[in-house]
C-alpha positions in Angstrom: -9.4 9.2 5.8 -6.3 10.9 7.2 -4.1 8.8 9.4 -2.1 10.7 11.9 1.0 8.9 13.1 1.2 8.4 16.8 3.7 10.6 18.7 6.5 8.5 20.1 6.9 8.8 23.8 10.1 9.8 25.5 12.5 7.1 26.4 12.1 5.4 29.7 15.1 5.2 32.1 14.7 1.4 32.2 13.2 -1.3 30.0 9.5 -1.9 30.5 8.2 -4.8 28.5 4.6 -3.7 28.9 5.4 -0.2 27.6 7.3 -1.6 24.6 4.4 -3.9 23.7 2.0 -1.0 23.8 4.3 0.9 21.4 4.6 -2.1 19.1 0.8 -2.5 19.1 0.3 1.2 18.3 2.7 1.0 15.4 1.0 -2.2 14.1 -2.4 -0.5 14.3 -1.1 2.3 12.0 0.2 -0.3 9.5 -3.1 -2.1 9.7 -5.1 1.1 9.1 -3.0 1.9 6.1 -3.4 -1.6 4.7 -7.2 -1.5 5.1 -7.2 1.9 3.3 -5.5 0.2 0.3 -7.8 -2.8 0.1 -10.3 -1.4 -2.3 -11.2 -4.2 -4.6 -9.7 -3.6 -8.0 -10.9 -5.9 -10.8 -9.2 -6.1 -14.2 -10.5 -7.5 -17.4 -8.9 -7.7 -20.9 -5.5 -6.5 -19.6 -2.6 -7.4 -21.8 0.6 -7.3 -19.7 2.6 -4.3 -20.9 5.6 -2.7 -19.2 6.8 -0.7 -22.1 5.5 2.8 -22.9 6.6 5.0 -25.8 5.8 8.4 -24.4 6.0 10.0 -27.9 3.6 7.6 -29.6 1.0 5.7 -27.6 -2.7 4.9 -27.6 -5.4 4.9 -24.9 -5.4 1.1 -25.1 -1.7 0.9 -24.4 -2.0 3.3 -21.5 -4.9 1.2 -20.1 -2.8 -2.0 -20.5 0.2 -0.4 -18.7 -2.0 0.9 -15.9 -3.7 -2.6 -15.6 -0.3 -4.2 -15.5 0.8 -1.8 -12.7 -2.4 -2.5 -10.7 -2.0 -6.3 -11.2 1.6 -6.0 -10.0 0.6 -4.1 -6.9 -2.1 -6.7 -6.2 0.4 -9.5 -6.6 2.8 -7.7 -4.2 0.0 -7.3 -1.6 -0.1 -3.5 -1.8 -3.6 -3.5 -3.2 -6.5 -5.9 -2.6 -8.9 -7.5 -5.1 
């Protein structure tokens, strides 16, 4: 799904609370759409926390642990959903 950001309107000559609220709602809707796009239900098993990677000498298991750690960190930060 491609999310197109809304085009911001031109500034009004005076403050209009209703107009400002609609702009805030539009921006919030974009954030909500992006958040829903990231909530995809990742599940991890057998992940050993690993934040060190030797790029010259590594294994598939070490890469999997590193990726699993990264995904768990993103879930903990609220960027991805379980």
